[in-house]
C-alpha positions as CSV (number, residue, x, y, z in Angstrom):
1,M,15.7,-6.4,13.2
2,A,19.3,-7.3,14.1
3,N,18.6,-7.1,17.8
4,Q,15.3,-9.1,17.4
5,I,13.2,-6.3,19.0
6,R,10.0,-5.8,17.2
7,V,8.3,-2.4,17.1
8,F,4.5,-2.7,17.3
9,S,2.1,-0.2,15.7
10,P,0.6,2.5,18.0
11,D,-2.6,1.3,19.7
12,I,-5.3,3.5,21.3
13,N,-6.1,0.8,23.9
14,T,-2.6,0.0,25.1
15,G,-0.4,2.8,24.0
16,V,0.6,6.0,25.8
17,Y,2.3,9.2,24.7
18,E,5.8,7.7,24.9
19,F,7.3,4.6,23.3
20,T,6.6,1.7,25.7
21,P,9.0,-1.3,26.3
22,L,7.2,-4.6,26.4
23,R,8.3,-7.7,28.2
24,A,7.0,-11.2,28.3
25,P,4.2,-11.7,30.9
26,D,6.4,-13.8,33.1
27,A,9.4,-11.6,32.8
28,T,11.1,-9.7,35.7
29,L,12.1,-6.1,35.7
30,D,15.6,-7.2,35.0
31,S,14.6,-9.2,31.9
32,A,15.6,-7.9,28.5
33,I,13.0,-5.9,26.5
34,S,11.4,-8.2,23.9
35,H,9.3,-5.6,22.0
36,V,8.4,-1.9,21.9
37,R,5.0,-0.3,21.5
38,Y,5.1,2.8,19.2
39,G,4.2,5.9,21.2
40,L,0.9,7.6,20.3
41,G,2.6,10.9,20.8
42,A,5.0,10.1,17.9
43,V,2.1,10.1,15.4
44,R,2.2,13.2,13.4
45,G,-0.8,15.5,13.8
46,T,-1.8,14.4,17.3
47,G,-0.2,16.4,20.1
48,E,0.3,15.8,23.8
49,A,-3.0,17.2,24.9
50,A,-4.9,14.9,22.5
51,I,-3.1,11.8,23.6
52,E,-3.4,12.6,27.3
53,S,-7.1,13.1,26.8
54,I,-7.4,9.6,25.1
55,V,-5.4,7.8,27.8
56,E,-7.3,9.5,30.6
57,E,-10.7,8.5,29.1
58,R,-9.4,4.9,28.6
59,E,-8.1,4.6,32.2
60,A,-11.3,6.0,33.6
61,N,-13.9,4.1,31.6
62,G,-12.1,1.1,30.1
63,P,-10.9,0.2,26.7
64,F,-12.5,1.5,23.6
65,K,-14.8,-1.0,21.9
66,D,-14.8,0.3,18.3
67,L,-14.5,3.5,16.3
68,F,-18.0,4.7,17.2
69,D,-17.4,4.1,20.9
70,F,-14.1,6.1,20.6
71,C,-15.7,9.1,18.9
72,A,-18.6,9.1,21.4
73,R,-16.3,9.1,24.5
74,V,-13.3,11.3,23.6
75,D,-13.2,15.0,24.0
76,R,-13.3,16.1,20.4
77,R,-12.2,19.6,21.3
78,Q,-8.9,18.0,22.2
79,V,-9.0,15.0,19.8
80,N,-10.0,16.5,16.5
81,R,-10.6,14.8,13.2
82,R,-7.1,15.4,11.9
83,A,-5.6,13.6,14.9
84,I,-8.0,10.7,14.5
85,E,-7.2,10.3,10.9
86,A,-3.5,10.3,11.6
87,L,-4.0,7.6,14.3
88,M,-5.9,5.5,11.8
89,R,-3.2,5.8,9.1
90,A,-0.7,4.8,11.7
91,G,-2.6,1.7,12.6
92,A,-3.7,2.7,16.1
93,F,-7.3,1.5,15.6
94,D,-6.4,-1.9,14.0
95,S,-6.7,-3.9,17.2
96,L,-10.3,-2.8,17.8
97,Y,-11.3,-5.0,14.8
98,R,-9.1,-8.0,15.5
99,D,-12.1,-10.3,15.7
100,S,-13.5,-9.3,12.3
101,V,-10.3,-10.1,10.3
102,P,-11.3,-12.7,7.7
103,K,-9.2,-15.8,7.1
104,G,-6.0,-14.9,5.3
105,G,-6.5,-11.2,6.0
106,N,-4.4,-8.7,8.1
107,L,-5.3,-6.4,10.9
108,Y,-4.3,-3.4,8.8
109,D,-6.8,-4.2,6.1
110,I,-9.4,-2.3,8.1
111,R,-7.7,1.1,7.7
112,S,-9.4,2.2,4.5
113,T,-12.8,1.4,5.9
114,L,-12.1,3.2,9.1
115,L,-11.1,6.4,7.3
116,A,-14.2,6.2,5.1
117,S,-16.4,5.7,8.3
118,L,-15.0,8.5,10.4
119,A,-17.5,11.1,9.2
120,R,-20.3,8.8,10.1
121,A,-18.8,8.1,13.5
122,I,-18.3,11.8,14.4
123,E,-21.9,12.5,13.2
124,A,-23.3,9.7,15.4
125,A,-21.3,11.0,18.4
126,E,-22.6,14.6,17.8
127,Q,-26.2,13.4,17.5
128,A,-25.8,11.3,20.7
129,E,-24.3,14.3,22.5
130,A,-27.1,16.6,21.4
131,S,-29.8,14.3,22.7
132,I,-28.1,13.2,25.8
133,H,-30.6,14.9,28.1
134,Q,-33.7,13.9,26.0
135,V,-35.8,10.9,26.7
136,S,-36.4,8.9,23.6
137,L,-38.1,5.7,22.6
138,F,-34.7,4.1,22.2
139,E,-33.8,5.0,25.8
140,A,-37.2,3.7,27.0
141,A,-36.7,0.5,25.1
142,G,-33.3,0.0,26.5
143,E,-29.7,0.2,25.3
144,A,-29.8,-3.2,23.5
145,D,-32.5,-1.9,21.1
146,R,-30.5,1.1,19.9
147,H,-29.6,1.1,16.2
148,L,-25.9,1.1,16.0
149,P,-24.2,2.7,13.0
150,E,-22.3,0.5,10.6
151,L,-18.9,1.0,9.0
152,V,-18.7,2.3,5.5
153,R,-16.9,-0.6,3.8
154,E,-14.1,0.4,1.4
155,P,-11.7,-1.8,-0.7
156,V,-8.5,-2.7,1.1
157,W,-5.6,-0.4,0.4
158,S,-2.8,-1.7,-1.8
159,E,0.4,-2.5,0.0
160,K,2.0,0.6,-1.4
161,K,-0.9,2.8,-0.4
162,R,-0.9,1.4,3.1
163,L,2.9,2.0,3.5
164,Q,2.6,5.6,2.1
165,E,-0.1,6.4,4.6
166,E,2.0,5.0,7.4
167,K,4.9,7.1,6.3
168,T,2.7,10.2,6.3
169,S,1.7,9.6,9.9
170,L,4.8,8.1,11.3
171,G,7.6,9.4,9.1
172,L,8.5,5.7,8.3
173,C,7.0,2.5,7.0
174,L,6.3,0.3,10.1
175,T,4.6,-2.8,8.7
176,G,6.9,-3.4,5.7
177,H,9.3,-1.9,3.2
178,M,8.0,0.1,0.2
179,F,9.9,-2.2,-2.1
180,D,7.9,-5.2,-0.7
181,A,5.0,-4.2,-3.0
182,Y,7.2,-5.0,-6.0
183,R,9.8,-7.4,-4.7
184,D,8.3,-10.7,-6.1
185,E,7.5,-9.0,-9.4
186,V,10.9,-7.4,-10.1
187,A,12.7,-10.6,-9.3
188,H,11.7,-11.8,-12.7
189,F,14.1,-9.3,-14.4
190,I,16.3,-8.1,-11.6
191,R,18.9,-10.7,-10.9
192,Q,20.4,-9.5,-7.6
193,P,19.6,-7.2,-4.7
194,L,21.5,-3.9,-4.2
195,S,23.6,-5.4,-1.5
196,K,25.2,-7.7,-4.0
197,V,25.7,-5.3,-6.9
198,T,29.4,-5.0,-8.0
199,E,31.3,-3.0,-10.5
200,G,30.3,-3.5,-14.1
201,K,28.4,-2.0,-17.1
202,D,24.8,-2.2,-18.2
203,Q,23.5,-3.7,-15.0
204,L,19.8,-3.6,-14.2
205,I,19.0,-2.5,-10.6
206,A,15.8,-1.6,-8.8
207,G,14.8,0.2,-5.6
208,I,12.5,2.7,-4.1
209,I,13.5,6.4,-4.3
210,T,13.9,7.4,-0.7
211,S,15.5,10.8,-1.3
212,A,16.8,12.9,-4.1
213,R,18.7,16.1,-4.7
214,M,19.1,18.2,-7.8
215,L,22.3,19.6,-9.1
216,T,23.1,21.7,-12.2
217,G,26.2,20.9,-14.1
218,Q,27.7,21.3,-17.6
219,R,25.2,18.8,-19.0
220,G,22.2,20.6,-17.4
221,R,20.0,19.6,-14.4
222,M,20.8,16.2,-12.9
223,M,19.4,14.1,-10.1
224,I,21.2,12.2,-7.4
225,A,18.7,9.6,-6.2
226,T,19.1,7.4,-3.3
227,V,17.3,4.0,-3.9
228,D,16.7,1.3,-1.4
229,D,15.4,-2.3,-1.8
230,G,15.5,-3.3,1.8
231,S,18.9,-5.0,1.5
232,A,21.0,-1.8,0.9
233,A,20.8,1.8,-0.3
234,M,22.6,3.2,-3.3
235,E,23.1,6.6,-4.8
236,V,22.3,6.7,-8.5
237,T,23.3,9.7,-10.8
238,L,20.8,10.6,-13.5
239,Y,22.2,13.1,-16.0
240,S,19.9,15.5,-17.8
241,E,19.4,13.3,-20.9
242,V,18.0,10.6,-18.6
243,Y,16.3,12.8,-15.9
244,E,14.4,15.3,-18.1
245,P,12.3,12.9,-20.1
246,N,11.3,11.1,-16.9
247,R,11.0,13.9,-14.4
248,S,7.2,13.6,-14.0
249,W,7.5,10.3,-12.1
250,L,11.0,10.4,-10.6
251,K,9.8,11.2,-7.1
252,E,10.2,9.9,-3.6
253,D,8.5,6.6,-2.8
254,E,8.4,5.6,-6.5
255,L,10.1,2.5,-7.8
256,L,13.1,3.2,-10.0
257,I,14.4,0.5,-12.4
258,A,17.7,1.6,-14.0
259,K,20.3,0.3,-16.3
260,V,23.5,1.5,-14.7
261,N,27.3,1.6,-15.1
262,I,29.2,1.1,-11.8
263,T,32.8,2.2,-11.6
264,P,35.3,2.9,-8.8
265,D,35.1,6.3,-7.3
266,K,38.7,7.5,-6.7
267,F,37.6,10.4,-4.4
268,S,35.3,8.5,-2.0
269,G,36.9,5.1,-2.2
270,G,33.5,3.6,-3.0
271,V,31.7,3.2,-6.3
272,R,30.0,5.6,-8.7
273,V,26.7,4.6,-10.1
274,V,25.5,6.4,-13.3
275,S,22.2,5.5,-15.0
276,E,22.1,5.1,-18.8
277,A,18.3,4.5,-18.9
278,V,15.4,4.3,-16.4
279,M,11.9,2.8,-16.2
280,N,9.1,2.8,-13.7
281,I,7.1,-0.4,-13.0
282,T,4.7,0.3,-15.9
283,G,7.5,0.6,-18.4
284,A,9.1,-2.6,-17.0
285,R,5.8,-4.5,-17.4
286,M,5.6,-3.2,-21.0
287,R,9.1,-4.5,-21.7
288,F,9.3,-7.7,-19.8
289,A,5.8,-9.1,-19.2
290,R,4.3,-11.8,-21.2
291,N,0.7,-11.2,-20.3
292,L,-1.8,-10.4,-17.6
293,H,-3.3,-13.3,-15.8
294,V,-7.0,-13.1,-14.8
295,N,-9.5,-15.5,-13.2
296,M,-13.2,-15.3,-13.9
297,H,-16.3,-17.4,-13.3
298,A,-19.1,-18.3,-15.6
299,G,-21.7,-16.0,-14.0
300,I,-19.8,-12.8,-15.0
301,D,-21.6,-10.2,-17.2
302,L,-19.2,-9.8,-20.1
303,K,-20.8,-6.6,-21.4
304,M,-20.5,-5.0,-18.0
305,L,-16.9,-6.2,-17.7
306,R,-16.1,-4.8,-21.1
307,S,-17.4,-1.4,-20.1
308,Q,-15.5,-1.6,-16.7
309,I,-12.1,-2.4,-18.2
310,N,-12.5,0.3,-21.0
311,P,-10.6,3.0,-19.0
312,Y,-7.6,0.7,-18.7
313,L,-7.2,-0.2,-22.4
314,M,-4.1,1.0,-24.1
315,S,-6.1,2.6,-26.8
316,N,-7.8,4.9,-24.3
317,R,-4.7,6.1,-22.6
318,V,-2.4,9.0,-23.6
319,R,0.8,7.4,-24.8
320,D,3.4,7.8,-22.1
321,P,6.8,8.7,-23.6
322,K,8.8,7.0,-20.9
323,L,7.4,3.6,-22.1
324,G,9.4,3.9,-25.3
325,P,8.3,3.8,-28.9
326,G,5.9,1.1,-30.1
327,A,4.9,0.0,-26.6
328,P,1.6,-2.0,-27.4
329,G,0.3,-2.7,-23.9
330,V,0.2,-6.0,-22.1
331,P,-2.2,-8.7,-23.3
332,V,-4.4,-10.5,-20.8
333,V,-4.6,-14.3,-20.7
334,P,-6.2,-16.7,-18.3
335,S,-4.7,-18.5,-15.3
336,T,-4.7,-21.9,-17.0
337,D,-1.2,-23.5,-16.8
338,G,0.6,-23.7,-20.1
339,V,-1.4,-21.1,-22.0
340,K,0.9,-18.6,-23.7
341,G,-1.4,-16.6,-25.9
342,L,-0.6,-13.0,-26.6
343,S,-4.2,-12.0,-27.2
344,L,-6.7,-10.8,-24.5
345,T,-8.3,-14.0,-23.0
346,A,-9.6,-15.2,-19.7
347,A,-9.9,-18.5,-17.8
348,V,-13.6,-18.9,-17.0
349,T,-14.4,-21.2,-14.1
350,T,-17.6,-23.3,-14.4
351,S,-19.1,-25.9,-12.2
352,S,-17.6,-28.7,-14.3
353,G,-14.2,-27.2,-15.0
354,A,-12.6,-24.2,-16.9
355,C,-12.7,-22.9,-20.4
356,L,-10.7,-20.5,-22.4
357,M,-12.4,-17.3,-23.7
358,Q,-10.9,-15.3,-26.5
359,F,-11.1,-11.5,-26.6
360,P,-10.3,-9.3,-29.6
361,E,-6.6,-8.6,-30.0
362,E,-7.0,-4.8,-29.8
363,L,-8.2,-5.1,-26.2
364,R,-4.8,-4.6,-24.6
365,I,-4.2,-3.4,-21.1
366,Y,-2.2,-0.4,-19.9
367,P,-0.5,-2.1,-16.9
368,D,0.1,0.7,-14.3
369,D,-0.5,0.1,-10.6
370,A,-3.9,1.9,-10.7
371,C,-5.1,-0.3,-13.5
372,L,-4.1,-3.6,-11.9
373,Y,-5.5,-2.6,-8.5
374,S,-8.8,-1.5,-10.1
375,L,-9.1,-4.7,-12.2
376,N,-8.4,-6.8,-9.2
377,Q,-11.2,-5.0,-7.3
378,I,-13.6,-5.5,-10.2
379,L,-12.9,-9.1,-10.7
380,A,-12.5,-10.1,-7.0
381,S,-16.0,-8.7,-6.3
382,K,-17.4,-11.1,-8.9
383,Q,-15.6,-14.3,-7.7
384,V,-17.6,-17.2,-6.3
385,S,-15.1,-17.3,-3.5
386,P,-14.8,-13.8,-2.0
387,T,-11.5,-14.7,-0.3
388,Q,-9.8,-15.6,-3.5
389,S,-6.7,-13.5,-4.0
390,N,-4.4,-12.7,-6.9
391,V,-7.3,-12.5,-9.3
392,V,-5.1,-10.4,-11.6
393,Q,-1.4,-11.2,-12.0
394,V,1.4,-10.0,-14.3
395,Q,3.1,-13.0,-15.9
396,Y,6.7,-12.9,-17.1
397,L,8.7,-15.2,-19.4
């Protein structure tokens, strides 16, 4: 931020209802605020009574140890499931699992697992409450011998999914900008950020749709979309002939890639941006990508892999009109430097090196976000090194 004050995610062990100014440990009361803790009360779907109940329990009996401890201790008449889910999406439980973050991971990677585990945690709390006055073998054996429930492990959310969940709970993206999920990729075909765009024709721009309004004019329904790439925001006009064929995906939080004409606006003194054509990220990959990069190891079951990738083949997808005529899908090639094949291949790692494996030409991938995320999950689970990242990458010329 311009003032260098960082806003930390809400936290059930340190946060309170209001936003909290944070100072360095050795700072005086007159010292400038260095950071701010997001207020628990600002999380949508919670409420003052729920937050006060959480803070009172924490102050009376100490910090919460984990999700199961939290559900066992809070008054669930005050803190219902909807409130807990909202706090999870906002990141309020992240710090409870700080010690379990793998090397190269992030605190927020636990959020998908926590949401999947909430039902189990509530059930365990209800069972413990029901038997609180009963003497059992577990109690006789001592607290240390209790069987503690385990988290339901789920794949880490994509960056876009995480930010969308934050926006649902907080009304904003706190741990990043929605454009960050595409920034490195679109840099291959977008030459300048919105903040540096000037007047001219046939310019290619990209940004996340943050808001849109519909108007009806002589040319039919039109959209005025505000797009933002983190450097600036810009209003783009999409007339009926551009808007109507693409209306199914022209929504808030979606990436818009547009060829635009930018001219002076005599009325406002600024510029007028009119789109001549638009694409989403899938269409851009179809148009600009060279191939899909994958890493595999020799122990992979190719028949199983073939069945797993089947739903993502272009031949099994309904042709999307926004991709344009003749869009063939993106071929998949290995991560071996210098290989520029257009057919579906893979770099297979063995104990003595790597080899190139050729797949039939008709096995071409439909490269939407859901496909790439799923392929990455499939292949990452089969890697020798479970911490290997970027198993699947789109490559551009």
